N, C-alpha and C positions, 0 to 999 in steps of 0.2 A: 610420247612415251607409251601410247596405248598398245602398239604392237609388241613392245618389249614386255609389258605387263602380261599380255596374253601368252607369250612364249614361256615366261617365268612360271606362270600358273600351270601350263600344260606339261612342262618338261619332266617332273617326277612320274607322271602317269605314262608318258612315252617311254621312259627308261624302264619302267617296271613291267610294261605290257608283255614283251617277249619272254620275260622270266616267269610269268605266272603259271605257264604250262609245264614248267620243270617239276620233276619229282622231288619230294623232300627227303633229306637225309635223316639219319638217326637223331633223335632229339634227346638231350640229357635233361636231368631233373633241374627245375628252376630252384632258386634259393627260397628259404622259408618266407612266407608273406610278411612276417613281422620285421624282416631284415631288408624289405624292398624299398627302394626309392621310387615312389609313385610318379614323381615329376619327370623321371628319366623316360626318354622315348621307348626304350626297351627295358625289360625287367632286369634291374641291376641291384646287387647287394650293396648296402651302405659301406661295407668293408672294402669294396673294390672300386669305389668312385675315386677318380684321380683329381680330386679337389676337396677343399674343406666343405663338410656337409653336416647339417644338424637336422634331427627329426624331433618335434615336440608333440607329444600326444599324452593321453591318459592322465595320470595323477600329476605329472609335471606341468602339463598344460593347465589343469585346474588350479594349481598353485600359482602359476605365473600370469594368468590371464588378467588383462587390464582392458580399459575402454579403447585403447588404440593398439594397432598391431606393432608399432614401434616399441612401446613400453612392454608389450607382452613378450618380445624377443630379446630385450635388451640384456638379459643374463646369458645369452648364448655366446660361444666363442666367436670372435671376429665380428660381433654385432654391437652397434651402438644405436642411438636414435637422435632425431632432429630436435625433439623436445621443445617444440614451440608452444609451451603450455601443455596442460593435461588433455587437450582435445585434438591436437594436430601433431602427432609424433610419428614420423615415417622411419622405417629401418635404414640404417647406415651399415654397409658391408665393407669391411677393410678400409674404412675412410671414404668410400664412395657413396654418394647420395644422389637424389634427384634423378636426372636422366640416365645415370649409369646403373640404377637398380630397378629391376622390373618387379612389380607387385602383382601377383596373379591370383585369381580365384578359380580353382580347379583347372589350371592350365591356360587360362585366358586373362588378359589384362583387366584391371579394375575399372578402366574406362572412366576415369575421373580427371581432375586437374591437380592431383597431389604432387605430380612431378614438376609442375610449373612454379610452385612456391611453397615454402615451408609452412605457411599458415593454412594451407588447404588440406583438409583431412582426407585420409584414404577411405574410400567407400567400400570397406569390407568390415563386417561385424565379427570380432573374435569370439563373441558369446556363442556363436553358432558353429564354430570351427570344430571339426573332429580331429584334425591333424594339421600341422604346419611343417613344411619342409623348407630348409634354407640351403641353397646351393651357392657357395661362394667361389668366385673366380671365373675366368673367361670361358670355360667349357659350357657355361650357361648361355652362351651366345646362340645356341640353337633356338632360343626363345626370343631372339631379337638382338640387333647390334647395340641397343641401349642397355643390355644386360652384362656389360663388360665387368661390372662389379659383382654381379650375382643376381639370383632370383629368389624371391620369397613366394611360395605357393601355399595358399590357405585353402584347405580341402574341406568341403562340407558335403551334405547329402541332399541338397536341394533338388538335384536330379538323381533319383534313387538308382543305385548300381546293382542292388540285389533284392531278392524277395525277403520280406521280414519273416523271421521265424515265428510260428504260431499265428501268422496272419496280420500282426501289427507290431509296431515298435514306437516307443516314446523315450526321448532323451531331453534333459533340461538342466539348466544351471541357474542359480540365484546367488547374489552376493550383496554384502554391505561393506563399504569401506569408510573408515572414520575421517580420513584426511580431507576428503571433499564431500563428506556426507553422501557418499555414492550409494544409490539403490539401483540394482540392475538385475536382469533376468532374461533368459531365453529359453524357448521350448521348441522342439521339432518332433514331428510324428509322421510315420508311414503306416499305410493300411493297404493290404492286398485285396484286389478285386479279382477273384479267380486265381489261377495259378501262373499268370503271366503279366498282369497289369498291377502297378503300384501307384498310389496317390500319396503325395507329400504336402505337408503344410508346416510353416514355422513362423515365429515372430520373436521380437526382443524389445526390451525397453530399458533405457538408462536415464537417470536423472542425477545431477550432481550440483553442489553449491561451489563457491569459490574454493580453490585449492589452498590448504594450510601448508606452510613451509616450516622448515626447522628453525631452531633458535638463532635469531640474527635479523639483520636488516634485509628488506626486499632488494634494494640496490646493492650492487657490489661496492667494495671500498673505493675503487676508482670512479665509478659512476656517481656514488654518493658525494665524494669530494668535489667532483665537477659541478653537481647540482648546488651544493652549499656555496660554492664560489659565486653563483649567480644571485644569491639572496641580496636584495636591496638594489640591484641594477635596474635602471629604468626600462619599461616595456612598452610596446606599442599600445596606446590607449584605445585604438580601434579593435584590438584583439582581446579575447578573454585572458586576463592575467594568469600566469602559471605560478602555482604555489611550490617553489623549488624546495623550501624547507620541509613542507609537508610530504612531498614525494620522497625526499631523501631519508626521512625518518619512519617510513612505513615499515611495519612488521606484521607478522601473523598470517595473513592470507593474500593471495595474489588477486587483486580486483579484476573483474570482468572475465573470469574463467569458468563460470557455471555453464552447464550444458543440459540439454534434453534431447534424446535420440530415440527414435523407434523405427523398426523394420518389420516387414511382413513379406512372406514369399509362399508360392505354391508351385508344385511340380508334379509331373507324371511320367512314368516310364513303362515301356513295353519291353519285357525281358524274356528272352527265349534261350534255348540251349546253344544257339550259334550267334547271339548278339543282342543288342539292345538299341532302343531309340527313346530318347527322353527330352522333355522340354520343361522350362520353368519361367516364371515371372516373379520379379521382386521389386519392392519399393523401399527406399531409404529416405528418411526425413530427419533432419537435425538442425537445431539452433544452438550455437555455441559462441562463446566469447573468446577472444585471443588476448594475451597479456599486453599491456601498454608498454611501448618503448618510451619511457619517460624522458621529457626534455631535460637536457643538462646544459643548454646554452640559451640565452635570450635569442628569440627569432626562430627557434625550432618548433615544429608542430608537435602536438601530443594528442593522440586520438584513442578512442576505446571502441574499435569496431567489433560488431558481432556478425557471424555468418549464418545465413539461413540457406540450408542445403537440401536439395531434393534430387534423387536419381530414380528413374524407372528403367528397368532392365529386363531383357528377354534372352534366354540362353537355350542352346541346343547341344546335345551330345548323342552321338551315334557310333556304334561299333559292330562290325560284322566279321565273323571268322570265315575264311575263304575255303576251308575244307582241304587244305593241303597245297602242294606246289611250292613255288618260291615264297609267296606271301602267306603269312599266318593269319593276319587280320588287317582290316582297314579302320581307322578311327577318324571321326570328324568332330570338331569342337568349334562352336561359334557363339558369339554374343553381340548384342546391340544394346546401347544404353543412351538415354537422353538425360543429360545432367545440367543442372543450373544451380548457381548459388548467388545470393545477394549479399554484398557487404553493407551492413546497416550502420547508419550514423547513430549517435546516442539518442537522437530524437525519434529514431525508428524509421526514418526516411531511407530509401535505397541510395547509396552513394555510387557504387559500381556494381554492375551485373555481369556475371560470367556464364557463358553458355557453351556446352561441349556435347556434340553428338559424335558417337564413335561406333564403329563396327569392326570386329576382329574375327577372323576365321582361321582354322588350322586343320589341315588334312595330313594324316600320317599313314604311310604304308609300312607296316611292320613285317619284316622278313621272318620266315620260319627258321628255326635254328637248324643249322646243317653242320653236324660235327661240333666244332668249337666256335663256328662263326654265326653271328647274329647282327642285326642292324635295323635301322629305320630311316626312311627318307620322307620328305614332305614339302609342302608349300604353306606359306602363311601370308595372309592379307590383312592390312590394317588401313582403315580410313578414319580421319578425325577432322571435324570442323570445330574450331575454337574461336570464340569471340568475347571480348570484353567491351561493355558499353557503359558510358558515364564519364563524368568530368575527370576521373582518375584512372581511366583505362590506360594500361601500360603496354598494350599490345594490340595491333590491328586484327581484324578478322583473318584467320589463317586456316588453310586446308592442308592436311598432310595425307599423302597416299604412299603406301609402302608395301612392297611384295618381296618376300624372301623365299629362297630355296634352301633346303638344308639336308644333310645326311649325317648319320652317326653309324659307324661300323666298329664292331668289336670282335676280337678273336681270342679264344681261351685255349691255351696250350698246356693247361695244368699249372705248372710252376710259373709260367710267364703268361701274362695277359696284356693285349695291346688294344688301343682305342684310337680312332681318328674321326674328327668331325669337320664339317665344312659348311659355310653359310654364304650365299650370294644374295645381295639385297639391293633393291632399287628404291630410292626415296625421292619424292617430290614435295616441296613446300611452296605454297602460293600465298602471297599476302594481298589482301583486298582492302584498299585504303579508301576511307570516306573522302570525297572531294573536299579540298581545302585544308586537310590536316597534313601539314608539311613535315611533321616529326617522323613519320613512318616510311620505311622502304616499301615500294610498290613493285611487284614483280614476282618471279619464280626463281627458286634454286633447286637444282637437280643433283643428286649424288648417287654414285654407284660404288658399292663396297663389297669386299671379299674378306671373310674371316675364317680362320681354321685353327685346329688344335691337333696335336699328335702326342701320344704318351704311351707308357707301358709300366707295368708293375711286375715285381718278382717276389715269390714266396721265399723269405729268408729262413723261415722255420714254420712248423705247423701253427696256423692262426697269426702269423706275423708277415706282413706284406709291405714292401717299400715300392713307391711309384714316383715317376717323374713325368711331367707334362710340359710341352712347349706350345705356345700359341702366338698367332699373329691376328690382331683384331683391327677393325676399322669401324668407326661410328660416324654417321652423318650428324651434323649439328641439329638440335631441335629448333622448332619454330620460335620458341621463347629465346633461345640463345642468339638467334638471327635477328628477330624483329622487335624485341622489347625496347621501349623508349617512353617512359612515363612514370608518374607517381603511383605507388601501390599502397593503399591505406592499410591492407592486412598486415604487411611486413613493415609498414611505415618507413619505406625506402623508395628512392628514385631508382628504377631498374633500367639498365641500358645494355642492349645487345649489339651485335655487329653483323650486318647482312653479307659481309665479305669473308666470313669464316670458311676455312677449308676443312676437309675430312680429318677427323681425329684418328690417329693410328698408334698402335703399340705392339711391342714384342714382350712376351712374358714367359717366365719359367716358374714352375711350382713343383715342389717335392712333398710327398705325403708319406706318413708312416702309420699303419694300423696294426695294433696288437691286441688280441682278444683271447681270453682263456677263462678257466674256472676261477671266478672271484676277482678278475681284473679286466680292465679295458683301457686302452691308450690310443688316442688319435691326435695327430699333429700335422700341420701344414706350414711350409715356409715358401714365400713367393717373392718375386722381383719383376717389376714391369718398367719398360722404357717407352715413354710416350713422345710422339711428335705431334705438333698442333693441338696440344692438350687445352681444353676449354675450361676455364674456371671463373668464378664470380668472387669479387672481393670489394670491400669498401675502398674508395679511392677519392682523389681530390674533387671538391665540388665543381671546380671549373670544367671538368670533363662533362658532367651532365648538364651544366649551364650552357655549354656550347651546343650540345645535342638538342636542347629544348628551345634554343634561341629562335629557329624558324617559326615556331608557333607562338612566340611571345610569352611563354609560360615562365613563372618563377620556380626555382628549385629550392624549396625550404625543407627538404628531407635529406638524410644522408644518402650519398651517391654510391650505388653498388653497380659496378660495370663488369660485364664479361670480357675476358681477354683470352689470348691464345699464345701458347709458348711450349717449349719442350719441358717435360717433367719426368720424375722418377718416383716410383712407389716401391717400398719393400717392407716386409714384416713377417709375422708369424702368428699362429694361434695353436693352442694345444689344450686338450682336456684329458684327464685321467681319473679313473675311479678304481678302488680296490677294497676288498673285504679285509678288515683288520681284526675282527673277532666274531665269534658266534656265542651268544649268551642265551642259552635255552633256545626258544623258538625265534629269537631275534638275531638277524644278521647286522653287524655294525659295519657300515661302509663309509669310507672317506673319499672325497672327490676334490679336484682342484682344476681350475682352468686359468689360462692367461692369454693375453693377446696384445700385440703392439704393431703399430704401423708408423712408418716415416715417409713423408711425401714432400717433394721439393720441386718448385718451378725453377728451372735453371737460370732464368733471367732475373728473378726477383726474390727467391728465397722460399720459405715454407709455404705449402698449400694451406689455405685458411681452414679452420674448423676441423682439424684432424684429432681424433681421440688419443689420449695419452695411454701409456702402459697401464694395464689393469690386471689385477689378480682376484680370483674369487675361489674361496675354499669352503667346503661344508662337510659335515658329519651327520650321518643318518642312521637311525635304528629302524630297521624294516622288519615288520611282522606281518602275518597273514591278515590281521585285523587292524593293527595300529602301526603308524609310522610317525616318527618324530625327527625333525631336521633342524639344524642350526647352521648358519653360514655367515661368513664375513667377506664383504667385497671392498677392495681398496683400489681407487683410481688415483694414480699419481698426478702430481702437478703438471700442467702443460705450460711450459715457458718458451717453447719453440713456436713462435707465432708470426703471422703475416703482418704487413703494414696495416695500421688502424685496428688491429686486434688488441685485446688485453689478455694478459696471462690468467690462468685459472688455477686456483688452489686445489690440491689434492683433497680427497675425502675418504672416509671409511664408514660403511653402512653395515649394521648388524641386523640380520633377519632370522626368524624362527617360525616353524609351522608344526602343527599337529593334525594328522588326518586319521579318520576312523572309517572303516568299511563295515557297516552293520550286517551285511549279507555276504554270502559266499560267492561274490562276483565283484568285478571291478567297476560296475556301472553306477553304483551308489557310493558316494564319498561325502563325509562331513569333515570340513576343514576349518581350522582356526589358525590364522597367521598374523604375525606382527612384523612389519617392515620398517627399517630405520628406527629400531627400538630406542636408540639414544637421542633421537630427534636432532640429528646433525643437519647443518645447513650445507647443502651440496649443490654445485653448479656443474652442468655437463658442458665441456668445452665445445662440443659439436653444435650447440644451440646458438642461433643468431641472437637470441634474447637472454643468454646466460647472465648478463649483467643486470637484468631486470626481472627474471623469472626463474628462481631456483627450483630444484626438484622437490618432490613431496617431503614433508616432514613425517613424523611418526604416523603410521597407518595401520590400524588394527582391522583385519578383514575376517568376516565369517562367510563361508562359501559352502553351498551344497550342490552336488551334482547327483542326478538321479536318472535311472533308466529302468524300463521294464518292457 
């Protein structure tokens, strides 16, 4: 495949070279910066994006920020979270999770193993985020075929983009949360050396106890009944006896969910009138527990693993303006990370070790705007070597190499705007099996995929725009989906892949409506996707995993979760609206509401597992120049449309309130007091594998300060 990788890497440069000498046409004004989607390859207004989009920044980010990026974004339209306890919660977009959602830090992947399993944390610290952008839908495939569900891009200032005003800049956050006795804080600073060089330093710290839940039992009614039915049954005397009655009657806090995390980073940039070059180094260190999947039958294992996580990472960003011609600028973004985590036994011994080394680079050639036409093309490279070592290693050592070519082209005709995107991708997976381990597939799988999207929008009235977008996507299976075959202590499941999987493909349609005016805003998306060879994981009959484990002579004493492939359909909608209902003195009274729904079906077997139910969230806010008060109600409906081996999930209603104060005449310093789940309701998120054993947080009173100077 080496010659194909070379051609794929060189093609965008070859295509662009003859055009660089062309003269640039007249350029029109770009949208206002507060309106820009930074994640897009070309400057694009949020109101013109042909897919569901959310931008979280400023006071909203301060109010919603949590220790994980999943919980930080869980109130955005179309977004849920995996909620594997309070320390490992990854975003779910339109019901898609894991391999179908890319988590980026400033445009480059997080280079961790959070996509491989829900107990693995995303190695991105929300405490240091300046802005988070969520792009839902297949147009995000410009960032990789694994982004069929969408992209979450967390943007920080670790590599400075601009010279600090006055020669220095300091920003920080600190918070206390009562539900887990959370103490957290982060600080970042820039200092100018001369008029072109900037140094950056940042750090954060978080420590929590076990998470307190709402009023009720830790175990769901079904799990509690199953556990109580085992009371008094004989157990293997060679094993530690399981206290079924004790676990069934647990209340208050989720055991084994305490955490301690710290990060540190440094960066430097050279910034000139025609470009910039910057580098950074960061260190992430965390020790956290994951909730116990309590045994509900005699013979099941019950463990309380903790994860000891370390990542060291180096990043590069460069940009140069070409000075005219066909190209406006060239951008380069790259990162390399060395990651490992140990799954620790209760004794502190290492049960299984996970190692991941990854490198990702992205080169973008941004065209100069010529009349109404603009665009960007580029090449992206990704290499990953992943290995699990230990008695409970569920995947062999695997190396992935991937090269993608992409282009996005837009044309603005005033009342009508059109957009087209294309991505060609080559993916190689190689499995390296230790001699004598007959469980694992040994060999290579190669995939070649082509994805594209085409759409247009029309202005129905001033500030009202309707758009429609069609897409054809193709995704290569991941190494985990192909090669997994073993017990995984973190998820307390036996995980089984299939090395014979084919490329996953889909057709999709999405319609959007954006309406913005004085005192009101409305954004909505409706979508439908038709998948062939859709890959999904669900609990299945124990005999399936027992047959796969037989060559190694292993026993299967954990629930069996196997990947399968079939045709599937997804459809749903998300919408959010806000409007000014009154003006009382200097205070604007605004109301807002959002809703989202997704329905997903595997044609051969029924509902896709762990799909979020219909949800509504409404709030009212009094906004002043100094003081803002907000109250909101979130209702998630019951989810009774379930896959085999799933249990239904009751609906819940959470009431939240917050009060924020700006003591100075700027937005950089905010004092905030908030109360979440005020009535201490017991809530379970259907998207969580552990929903029957680990509910969401109970009442959480939070005090937060954000400061800057």
